[in-house]
C-alpha positions in Angstrom: 12.6 6.8 7.7 9.9 9.6 7.3 6.3 8.5 7.9 5.0 9.8 4.5 7.5 7.5 2.7 6.3 4.4 4.6 2.7 5.4 3.8 3.6 5.8 0.2 5.2 2.3 0.1 2.0 0.8 1.6 -0.2 2.7 -0.8 1.9 1.7 -3.8 1.8 -2.0 -2.9 -2.0 -2.0 -2.8 -2.5 0.2 -5.9 0.0 -1.6 -8.1 -1.3 -5.1 -7.1 -4.8 -3.9 -7.8 -4.1 -2.3 -11.2 -1.8 -5.1 -12.5 -4.2 -7.8 -11.5 -7.1 -5.9 -13.1 -5.4 -5.4 -16.4 -4.3 -9.0 -16.5 -7.9 -10.1 -15.9 -9.2 -7.7 -18.5 -6.8 -9.0 -21.1 -7.4 -12.7 -20.2 -11.2 -12.0 -20.5 -10.8 -10.7 -24.0 -11.7 -7.1 -23.2 -8.4 -5.7 -24.5 -8.2 -7.2 -28.0 -6.5 -4.3 -29.7 -2.8 -4.1 -29.3 -2.9 -0.3 -28.7 -5.5 -0.7 -25.9 -3.7 -3.5 -24.2 -0.4 -1.7 -24.3 -1.9 1.5 -22.9 -3.6 -0.4 -20.1 -0.4 -2.2 -19.2 1.6 1.0 -19.2 -0.8 2.7 -16.9 -0.9 -0.3 -14.6 2.9 -0.2 -14.4 3.5 3.6 -14.1 0.1 4.7 -12.7 0.5 3.5 -9.1 3.6 5.7 -8.8 1.3 8.6 -9.4 -1.8 7.5 -7.5 0.3 6.6 -4.4 2.1 10.0 -4.6 -0.9 12.3 -4.8 -1.8 12.1 -1.1 1.9 12.5 -0.2 2.2 15.6 -2.4 -1.0 17.1 -1.0 0.3 16.5 2.5 3.6 18.2 1.7 1.8 21.2 0.1 -0.6 21.7 3.0 2.2 21.2 5.6 5.3 22.9 4.3 8.6 21.3 5.6 10.7 23.3 8.0 14.5 23.1 8.0 15.7 25.5 10.6 14.1 24.6 13.9 14.2 21.6 16.1 10.4 22.0 16.3 9.1 22.8 12.8 5.9 24.8 12.5 3.0 23.8 10.3 1.4 26.9 8.7 -1.9 25.5 7.6 -4.8 27.0 9.5 -6.2 24.7 12.1 -9.9 23.7 12.4 -9.6 24.5 16.1 -11.3 27.8 16.6 -9.1 30.5 18.1 -10.0 33.9 19.6 -8.0 36.7 21.1 -8.3 38.5 24.4 -6.3 41.2 26.0 -2.9 40.1 27.2 -3.0 38.5 30.6 -0.7 39.7 33.3 1.8 37.4 34.9 -0.6 37.3 37.9 -3.4 35.9 35.8 -5.2 33.2 37.8 -3.6 30.0 36.7 -3.7 27.5 39.6 -1.0 24.8 39.4 -2.3 21.4 40.3 0.7 19.0 40.1 -0.1 15.4 39.4 2.4 12.7 38.7 2.1 11.0 35.3 2.0 7.2 35.0 3.7 5.3 32.2 1.0 2.9 30.9 2.1 -0.5 29.6 2.4 -0.8 25.9 0.1 -3.7 25.0 -0.5 -3.3 21.3 1.6 -4.8 18.5 4.1 -2.2 17.2 3.3 -2.2 13.5 5.1 1.1 13.0 8.3 -0.4 14.5 8.2 -3.2 11.9 7.5 -0.8 9.1 10.7 1.1 9.7 13.2 -1.7 9.0 11.0 -3.0 6.1 11.2 0.5 4.5 15.0 0.6 5.0 15.3 -2.8 3.3 13.2 -1.5 0.4 15.4 1.6 0.1 18.6 -0.4 0.1 17.3 -2.7 -2.6 16.0 0.2 -4.7 19.3 2.1 -4.6 21.2 -1.1 -5.5 18.9 -1.8 -8.4 19.1 1.7 -9.7 22.9 1.7 -9.4 23.0 -1.6 -11.4 20.7 -0.1 -14.0 22.9 3.0 -14.4 26.0 0.7 -14.6 24.2 -1.3 -17.4 23.5 1.9 -19.3 27.1 3.0 -19.1 28.4 -0.4 -20.2 25.9 -0.5 -23.1 27.0 2.9 -24.3 30.6 1.9 -24.2 29.9 -1.4 -26.0 28.0 0.4 -28.7 30.8 2.9 -29.2 33.2 0.0 -29.8 31.1 -1.4 -32.6 32.3 -0.4 -36.1 30.0 1.8 -38.1 28.0 0.0 -40.8 29.9 0.0 -44.1 27.3 -1.8 -46.2 26.0 0.7 -48.8 22.9 -1.4 -49.5 21.9 -1.3 -45.9 22.5 2.4 -45.7 20.4 3.0 -48.8 17.6 0.9 -47.5 17.5 2.7 -44.2 17.5 6.1 -46.0 14.5 5.0 -48.1 12.6 3.8 -45.0 13.5 7.0 -43.1 12.1 9.2 -45.8 8.9 7.2 -45.9 8.6 7.6 -42.1 9.6 11.3 -42.3 12.4 11.0 -39.7 16.1 11.4 -39.6 18.0 8.2 -40.5 19.3 6.6 -37.3 23.0 5.7 -36.8 23.8 2.1 -37.9 26.5 -0.1 -36.4 27.3 -3.7 -37.1 29.3 -6.5 -35.4 29.2 -9.9 -33.9 28.6 -9.0 -30.2 24.8 -9.6 -30.3 22.9 -12.2 -32.2 19.8 -10.2 -32.8 19.2 -6.7 -34.3 18.5 -4.2 -31.6 17.9 -0.5 -30.9 19.8 1.2 -28.1 18.4 4.0 -25.9 20.7 6.4 -27.7 18.9 5.7 -31.0 21.6 3.6 -32.6 20.6 0.4 -34.5 23.0 -2.4 -34.0 23.0 -5.1 -36.7 24.6 -8.6 -36.5 26.8 -9.5 -39.4 24.3 -12.0 -40.8 21.8 -9.3 -41.8 24.1 -8.3 -44.7 23.6 -11.8 -46.1 19.8 -11.6 -46.1 17.7 -11.0 -49.2 17.1 -7.3 -49.9 13.4 -7.6 -48.9 14.3 -9.4 -45.7 17.0 -6.9 -44.8 14.5 -4.0 -45.4 12.0 -5.7 -43.1 14.6 -6.0 -40.3 15.4 -2.3 -40.7 11.7 -1.4 -40.8 11.1 -3.3 -37.6 13.9 -1.5 -35.7 12.8 1.9 -37.2 9.3 1.2 -35.8 10.8 0.9 -32.3 12.5 4.3 -32.8 9.2 5.9 -34.0 7.4 4.5 -30.9 10.2 5.6 -28.6 10.3 2.1 -27.2 13.9 2.4 -25.8 12.8 5.3 -23.6 9.7 3.4 -22.4 11.9 0.3 -21.7 14.4 2.3 -19.6 11.5 3.9 -17.7 9.9 0.5 -17.1 13.2 -1.0 -15.9 13.6 2.0 -13.5 10.1 1.3 -12.1 11.0 -2.4 -11.7 14.2 -1.5 -9.8 12.5 1.1 -7.7 9.6 -1.2 -6.8 11.6 -4.4 -6.6 9.4 -5.9 -4.0 6.4 -6.0 -6.4 6.9 -9.2 -8.5 3.9 -8.3 -10.8 5.9 -5.5 -12.3 8.1 -8.1 -14.1 5.0 -9.6 -15.6 4.0 -6.2 -16.9 7.4 -5.6 -18.3 7.4 -8.9 -20.2 3.9 -8.2 -21.5 4.9 -4.7 -22.7 7.9 -6.1 -24.5 5.7 -8.6 -26.4 3.1 -5.9 -27.3 5.9 -3.6 -28.5 7.3 -6.4 -30.8 3.8 -7.2 -32.2 3.2 -3.5 -32.9 6.6 -3.1 -34.6 6.0 -6.2 -36.7 2.7 -4.8 -37.9 4.2 -1.4 -38.8 7.2 -3.1 -40.6 4.8 -5.3 -42.6 2.7 -2.4 -43.7 5.5 -0.1 -44.7 7.3 -2.8 -46.7 4.1 -4.1 -48.3 4.4 -7.7 -47.2 4.7 -9.7 -44.0 6.5 -12.6 -45.5 10.1 -11.1 -45.5 9.7 -10.1 -41.9 8.5 -13.6 -40.9 11.5 -15.1 -42.7 13.9 -12.7 -41.0 12.4 -13.6 -37.6 13.2 -17.2 -38.3 16.7 -16.3 -39.2 17.1 -14.4 -35.9 15.6 -17.3 -33.9 18.1 -19.7 -35.5 21.0 -17.5 -34.4 19.8 -16.7 -31.0 22.4 -18.9 -29.3 24.7 -15.9 -29.2 25.0 -13.4 -26.3 21.6 -12.3 -24.9 20.4 -8.8 -25.6 21.1 -6.2 -22.9 18.2 -5.3 -20.6 17.9 -1.7 -21.8 17.6 -2.3 -25.6 14.7 -3.3 -27.7 15.8 -6.5 -29.5 14.1 -8.1 -32.5 14.4 -11.5 -31.0 14.8 -12.5 -27.3 15.0 -15.9 -25.7 11.5 -15.6 -24.3 10.1 -13.8 -27.3 6.7 -15.4 -28.3 7.9 -16.3 -31.8 4.9 -18.5 -32.7 2.5 -15.7 -31.8 4.4 -13.2 -33.9 4.6 -15.5 -36.9 0.9 -16.3 -36.6 -0.1 -12.6 -36.6 2.2 -11.9 -39.6 1.2 -14.9 -41.8 -2.5 -14.9 -41.0 -2.8 -11.3 -42.1 -3.5 -9.7 -38.7 -0.6 -7.4 -39.0 -1.6 -6.0 -42.4 -5.1 -5.3 -41.2 -4.1 -3.6 -37.9 -6.6 -0.9 -37.0 -5.8 2.8 -37.0 -3.9 4.3 -34.0 -6.0 4.8 -30.9 -7.7 8.1 -30.8 -6.6 10.6 -28.1 -10.0 10.5 -26.5 -9.9 6.7 -26.2 -6.4 6.8 -24.7 -7.6 9.3 -22.1 -10.6 7.1 -21.3 -8.5 4.0 -20.8 -6.1 6.0 -18.6 -8.9 7.5 -16.6 -10.5 4.0 -16.0 -7.2 2.5 -14.9 -6.4 5.4 -12.6 -10.0 5.5 -11.2 -9.6 1.8 -10.2 -6.5 2.7 -8.2 -8.0 5.8 -6.7 -11.0 3.8 -5.6 -8.6 1.7 -3.4 -8.5 3.2 0.1 -5.3 5.1 0.9 -3.1 3.1 3.2 -1.4 4.7 6.2 0.6 2.8 8.8 0.1 4.8 12.0 0.7 4.2 15.7 -2.7 3.4 17.3 -2.2 5.7 20.2 0.3 7.7 22.1 2.0 4.5 23.5 2.8 3.2 20.0 4.1 6.6 19.0 6.4 6.6 22.1 7.8 3.2 21.1 8.6 4.5 17.6 10.2 7.7 18.9 12.4 5.6 21.2 13.3 3.3 18.3 14.2 6.2 16.1 16.4 7.7 18.8 18.3 4.4 19.2 18.8 4.3 15.4 20.5 7.7 15.5 17.6 10.0 14.6 16.8 8.5 11.2 14.2 10.2 9.3 15.2 13.9 9.5 12.5 16.3 10.3 8.8 15.5 9.8 5.5 17.3 10.6 1.9 16.3 10.9 -1.3 18.1 11.8 -4.5 16.1 12.4 -8.0 17.5 12.7 -11.1 15.6 13.9 -13.9 17.9 14.8 -12.8 20.1 17.8 -9.7 18.0 18.3 -6.4 18.9 16.8 -3.0 17.2 17.1 0.2 18.9 16.0 3.3 16.7 16.0 6.9 17.3 14.9 9.9 14.9 14.9 13.6 15.4 14.3 16.8 13.7 15.2 16.8 15.0 18.7 13.2 14.1 19.7 9.7 15.2 19.2 7.0 17.6 20.2 3.3 16.7 20.4 0.4 19.1 21.1 -3.2 18.0 21.6 -5.9 20.6 21.5 -9.5 19.8 22.5 -11.5 23.0 22.4 -10.8 26.7 21.7 -7.7 28.8 22.4 -7.4 32.6 23.1 -4.4 34.8 22.3 -3.4 38.3 23.1 -3.7 41.1 20.5 0.1 40.9 20.0 -0.3 37.2 19.4 2.5 36.4 21.8 0.6 35.1 24.9 -2.0 32.4 25.5 -4.8 34.0 27.4 -7.5 31.4 27.5 -8.4 27.8 26.9 -12.0 26.6 26.5 -11.3 22.9 26.9 -8.0 21.1 27.2 -4.5 21.8 25.9 -1.8 19.1 26.4 1.9 19.6 25.4 4.4 16.8 25.5 8.0 17.5 24.5 11.0 15.1 24.5 14.3 16.6 23.4 17.9 15.8 24.3 16.8 13.2 26.8 14.7 15.7 28.7 10.9 15.5 28.9 8.3 18.2 29.6 4.6 17.8 29.9 2.1 20.7 30.4 -1.6 20.2 30.7 -3.9 23.3 30.7 -7.6 23.1 31.2 -10.2 25.8 31.5 -13.7 27.1 30.9 -15.0 30.6 30.0 -16.0 31.3 33.5 -13.2 29.5 35.3 -9.6 30.1 36.0 -7.1 28.1 34.0 -5.8 25.0 35.6 -2.1 24.1 34.9 -0.3 20.8 35.5 3.5 20.8 34.7 6.0 17.9 34.8 9.6 17.8 34.1 11.3 14.4 33.4 8.2 12.6 34.8 8.1 14.5 38.1 5.8 17.4 39.2 7.6 20.8 39.0 7.2 24.5 38.9 8.0 26.2 35.7 11.3 28.2 35.8 12.7 30.8 33.3 13.8 28.1 30.9 10.4 26.5 30.9 8.7 29.9 30.4 10.9 30.5 27.3 10.1 27.0 26.1 6.3 27.7 26.5 6.7 31.0 24.7 8.0 29.1 21.7 5.1 26.7 21.9 2.6 29.6 22.0 4.3 31.0 18.9 3.8 27.6 17.2 0.2 27.4 18.3 -0.6 30.8 16.8 0.9 29.7 13.5 -0.9 26.4 13.5 -4.3 27.6 14.6 -4.6 31.0 12.9 -4.0 31.5 9.2 -1.3 34.0 8.1 -3.9 36.2 6.4 -5.9 36.4 9.6 -2.8 37.2 11.7 -1.9 40.0 9.3 -5.4 41.5 9.3 -5.5 41.5 13.0 -2.0 43.0 13.4 -2.7 45.7 10.8 -5.8 46.7 12.7 -4.0 46.9 16.0 -0.6 48.2 15.1 -0.2 48.7 11.4 2.6 47.5 9.2 5.2 47.9 12.0 3.3 45.4 14.1 3.4 42.9 11.2 7.1 43.4 10.7 7.8 43.0 14.4 5.8 39.8 14.4 7.8 38.5 11.4 11.1 39.3 13.2 9.9 37.4 16.3 9.1 34.2 14.5 12.0 31.8 14.6 11.2 29.6 11.6 11.3 30.3 7.8 7.8 29.1 7.0 6.1 31.4 9.6 8.1 34.4 8.4 7.5 33.7 4.7 3.7 33.1 5.3 3.4 36.5 7.0 5.4 38.2 4.2 3.1 36.7 1.6 0.0 37.7 3.6 1.2 41.2 4.0 1.8 41.6 0.2 -1.7 40.2 -0.4 -3.2 42.8 1.9 -2.5 45.7 -0.4 0.3 47.9 -1.9 3.2 48.6 0.4 5.5 51.6 0.6 9.0 51.5 -0.9 10.5 51.4 2.7 8.4 48.4 3.5 9.3 46.7 0.3 13.0 47.2 1.0 12.6 45.7 4.4 10.7 42.7 3.1 13.3 42.0 0.4 16.0 42.0 3.1 13.9 39.7 5.3 13.3 37.3 2.5 17.1 37.2 1.9 17.5 36.0 5.5 15.3 32.9 4.9 17.3 29.7 4.8 14.7 27.5 3.1 14.8 27.7 -0.7 11.1 27.0 -0.9 10.2 29.8 1.5 12.6 32.3 -0.1 11.1 31.6 -3.5 7.6 32.0 -2.1 8.5 35.3 -0.5 10.1 36.6 -3.7 7.1 35.6 -5.7 4.8 37.5 -3.3 7.0 40.7 -3.6 6.3 40.8 -7.4 2.6 41.4 -6.7 3.4 45.1 -7.1 5.9 47.0 -9.4 9.4 47.1 -8.1 11.8 50.0 -8.7 15.2 49.3 -10.4 17.1 49.3 -7.0 14.5 46.9 -5.6 14.7 44.6 -8.6 18.5 44.5 -8.2 18.2 43.5 -4.5 15.5 41.0 -5.4 17.7 39.4 -8.1 20.7 39.2 -5.8 18.4 37.4 -3.3 17.2 35.0 -5.9 20.8 34.2 -6.9 21.3 32.9 -3.4 18.7 30.1 -3.8 20.3 26.7 -4.0 17.5 24.9 -5.8 17.4 25.3 -9.6 13.7 24.8 -9.7 13.0 27.4 -7.0 15.3 29.9 -8.7 13.6 29.4 -12.1 10.2 29.7 -10.6 11.1 32.9 -8.8 12.7 34.5 -11.9 9.5 33.6 -13.9 7.5 35.7 -11.5 9.6 38.8 -12.1 9.7 38.3 -15.9 6.8 40.6 -16.8 8.3 43.6 -15.1 12.0 43.0 -15.4 13.8 46.3 -16.0 16.3 46.8 -18.8 18.6 49.0 -16.6 22.2 47.7 -17.1 22.7 46.7 -13.5 19.4 44.9 -13.3 20.1 43.0 -16.6 23.5 42.0 -15.3 22.0 40.7 -12.1 19.4 38.8 -14.0 22.1 37.2 -16.2 24.1 36.3 -13.0 21.0 34.7 -11.5 20.4 32.6 -14.6 24.0 31.5 -14.8 23.8 30.4 -11.2 21.3 27.7 -12.3 23.0 24.4 -13.0 20.1 22.5 -14.6 20.1 22.9 -18.4 16.3 22.4 -18.4 15.7 25.1 -15.8 18.1 27.5 -17.6 16.3 27.0 -20.9 12.9 27.4 -19.3 13.7 30.7 -17.5 15.2 32.1 -20.7 12.1 31.0 -22.6 9.8 32.6 -20.0 11.7 35.9 -20.1 11.7 36.0 -23.9 8.0 35.5 -24.0 7.4 38.2 -21.4 9.5 40.8 -23.2 7.6 43.9 -24.4 8.5 46.4 -27.0 9.9 49.8 -25.9 8.5 53.2 -26.9 10.0 52.9 -30.3 8.4 49.5 -31.0 11.7 47.6 -30.5 12.5 44.7 -28.2 15.1 45.9 -25.7 18.4 44.4 -27.0 20.1 44.3 -23.6 18.0 41.4 -22.4 18.3 39.5 -25.7 22.1 39.9 -25.5 22.1 38.8 -21.8 20.0 35.7 -22.7 22.4 34.8 -25.5 25.3 35.1 -23.1 23.5 33.0 -20.4 22.9 30.2 -22.9 26.6 29.6 -23.1 26.3 27.7 -19.8 23.8 25.2 -21.2 25.5 21.9 -22.0 22.6 19.9 -23.3 22.5 20.2 -27.1 18.7 19.9 -27.1 18.2 22.5 -24.4 20.8 24.8 -26.0 19.0 24.7 -29.4 15.6 25.1 -27.8 16.7 28.1 -25.9 18.2 29.7 -29.0 15.1 29.1 -31.0 13.0 30.9 -28.4 15.2 34.0 -28.7 15.0 34.2 -32.5 11.6 36.1 -32.6 13.0 38.7 -30.2 16.2 39.4 -32.1 17.0 42.4 -34.2 18.1 40.8 -37.5 19.7 44.1 -38.5 22.0 43.9 -35.5 25.1 42.2 -36.9 26.7 41.8 -33.4 23.5 40.1 -32.1 23.2 37.8 -35.1 26.9 36.9 -34.8 26.5 36.1 -31.1 23.6 33.8 -32.0 25.7 32.0 -34.7 28.6 31.6 -32.3 26.3 30.1 -29.7 24.9 27.7 -32.2 28.4 26.7 -33.4 29.0 25.5 -29.8 26.3 22.9 -30.1 27.9 19.4 -30.5 24.9 17.7 -32.3 24.9 18.3 -36.0 21.1 18.0 -36.0 20.5 20.5 -33.2 23.0 22.9 -34.7 21.3 22.8 -38.0 17.9 23.3 -36.4 19.1 26.4 -34.5 20.7 27.9 -37.6 17.7 27.2 -39.8 15.4 28.9 -37.3 17.5 32.0 -37.6 17.6 31.9 -41.4 13.9 31.3 -41.7 12.9 34.0 -39.2 13.3 36.9 -41.6 15.7 38.8 -43.9 19.3 38.8 -42.7 22.0 41.2 -43.7 25.0 39.9 -45.7 27.0 39.7 -42.5 24.2 37.6 -40.9 24.3 35.0 -43.7 28.1 35.0 -43.4 27.8 34.2 -39.6 25.4 31.3 -40.4 27.8 29.9 -43.0 30.6 30.2 -40.5 28.7 28.2 -37.9 27.8 25.6 -40.6 31.3 25.0 -41.7 32.1 22.5 -38.9 28.9 20.4 -39.2 30.1 16.9 -39.9 26.9 15.3 -41.3 26.4 15.8 -45.0 22.7 15.5 -44.7 22.5 18.2 -42.1 24.9 20.5 -44.0 23.0 20.1 -47.2 19.6 20.8 -45.5 21.1 24.0 -44.0 22.7 25.1 -47.3 19.3 24.7 -49.1 17.7 27.0 -46.5 20.5 29.6 -46.9 20.5 29.4 -50.7 16.8 30.3 -50.8 17.3 33.6 -49.0 20.8 34.9 -49.2 21.7 37.7 -51.6 23.9 37.2 -54.7 27.0 38.4 -52.9 30.2 36.9 -54.5 31.9 36.5 -51.1 28.9 34.7 -49.7 28.7 32.4 -52.7 32.4 31.6 -52.4 32.0 30.7 -48.7 28.9 28.6 -49.6 30.9 26.7 -52.2 33.8 26.1 -49.8 31.4 24.3 -47.4 29.7 22.4 -50.3 33.1 21.0 -51.4 33.3 18.9 -48.3 30.1 17.0 -49.2 29.8 13.9 -51.3 29.3 14.1 -55.0 25.6 13.8 -54.9 25.1 16.2 -52.0 27.5 18.7 -53.5 25.6 18.6 -56.8 22.4 19.4 -54.9 24.0 22.3 -53.1 25.4 23.8 -56.3 22.0 23.4 -58.0 20.4 25.3 -55.1 22.4 28.5 -55.9 21.9 28.4 -59.7 19.2 31.1 -59.4 21.8 33.5 -57.8 24.2 33.3 -60.7 21.5 33.4 -63.4 20.2 36.7 -61.9 
């Protein structure tokens, strides 16, 4: 189990307990009287500790990039230990060996770290089990909702349509049945009504629908799913369940208030709540839905607020500034709590943990840490095969080529345990004295052989990277050997982070020749880490790249496995992306290599925003066409529509083929709403040719929703020309609508025939 994760768990436990207890005390003390303030405070108390406990971990990861290639990863952050250089020492440099046997001190301190490991494993098992059960609940709920019949009560449909228009949102899907005793709203936005709602008075029925619509407006299903995920993830924190119940109550009170205001009276809603309470003996509501009435719902409190007039006089929504103030206060309380880190108290405790991890089969993967305290620096790496620890107390000197240690002003101790073999090297020195060296192999004094010399050369390489920043290394190498010296140094380094850091530093040092750029692109392509490859590619875009270089750059980017890193890299090239056919094809291939719909949409959006007009004032069509083609791999209807809408301003509306490609892409969207939005964005963007309106109507012909079809037809009717063929196609689509919607569609084109 990696040390940062254990530290995160400890910090989360302290932060969450502090925040939840604080909000509970504030509410009990009457300082959170407004519903909105109380709900915001409870939300931050539930979700905030996830953030506050993660910030130190993220900072640590950013300052000590993870390594994935080597058994001994190399931290690249510059050390506080001062380092200087001296001319390379010859093999005969005065280093007097003074072998001393090392003792094994008794471990006499309680091994907190050893106990933290199994506790963290227990938490992980519980969290994974809880999240799996939550996912199973979501799948079961979706299947159960699909099995419910659609609502066939015209009065309920009409009431929901009226309420939706008042709220300015799309009418949600309605289903009805006897599975659940209370009205509820699912995470998918479907309102499920029990059969008894059809027997309510019209005003009561409208109040029930308004209450569920309020949950939809507030996005309560999404908040509830997120809260359930936090409860599962942090299952060892019992106070999270208190927060979840309190948030449920506050959501119900807020929705009661909204429903009472929009319907004009709280009485029908109060009556419907009593009806729901009487029928609550049915199946309990699923955990992921927002239900109008639950077994532990505070019915008396809700009825009191409704009938005493509190709901009708609810204050205005909390101002944005107030929300930020409350959030800042809650988070400040967490940040004020000291960060928790469970660490071994000394080297003996660390040894115990290392032995335990080895017996557990190398759990924890690869981890790095670098610790500074004045003139003292500790560098430590762990992996499944063992660990390396370096303690520096003083200053180090390196040769101009940065491949030899030439001086130590103080003490350098290296302890390495890998594959059941141990090495310990202690070097001490003073400016006017020869270096003193003490070496042990497997606990016994020994003289360093060729294998030991090769091992020490790797340690020196690590020390250079840990104690000298990449920028300083490059400045020194450029001064003593130029770019070839930097490239040679890059090739000598065995780990991705070190090579990438030097590539980035070289690009920061100034413009490079085409030959150097070609070599750097090739070297970036040999990096195995997605993070380091992306960082190197970003650095290369600091100066303009020729078409051939962009082609090689894009082929390297396509080899990145992480969707996030690929998208981030492509975004850095966007401002200078060439429109040469080979480059455009490589860009499209790199985009299609991304699996995430969000990342695909984002990279297309970034590229469209970065496009510049050519010498004729036109947007290069090749990239627009490539983007339209790449969108075909986006499966999410929302991301598909959003990506299409970002392309619209860059399209040539007179290009019939381009407009047809857009319409074909929109027709592939499954959601009627998202398809309508994509097509309306095209229609409203400017004057289309006759063929363009025909393409839009062709994509609209398979929309199933009468509401979405009518909305799109209205937009088309306002702009399309009085072309007989277009009007005929328009009417063929309108014939599929209901009588009312068809009449509205026909009325929309009256002005075309009158003209």
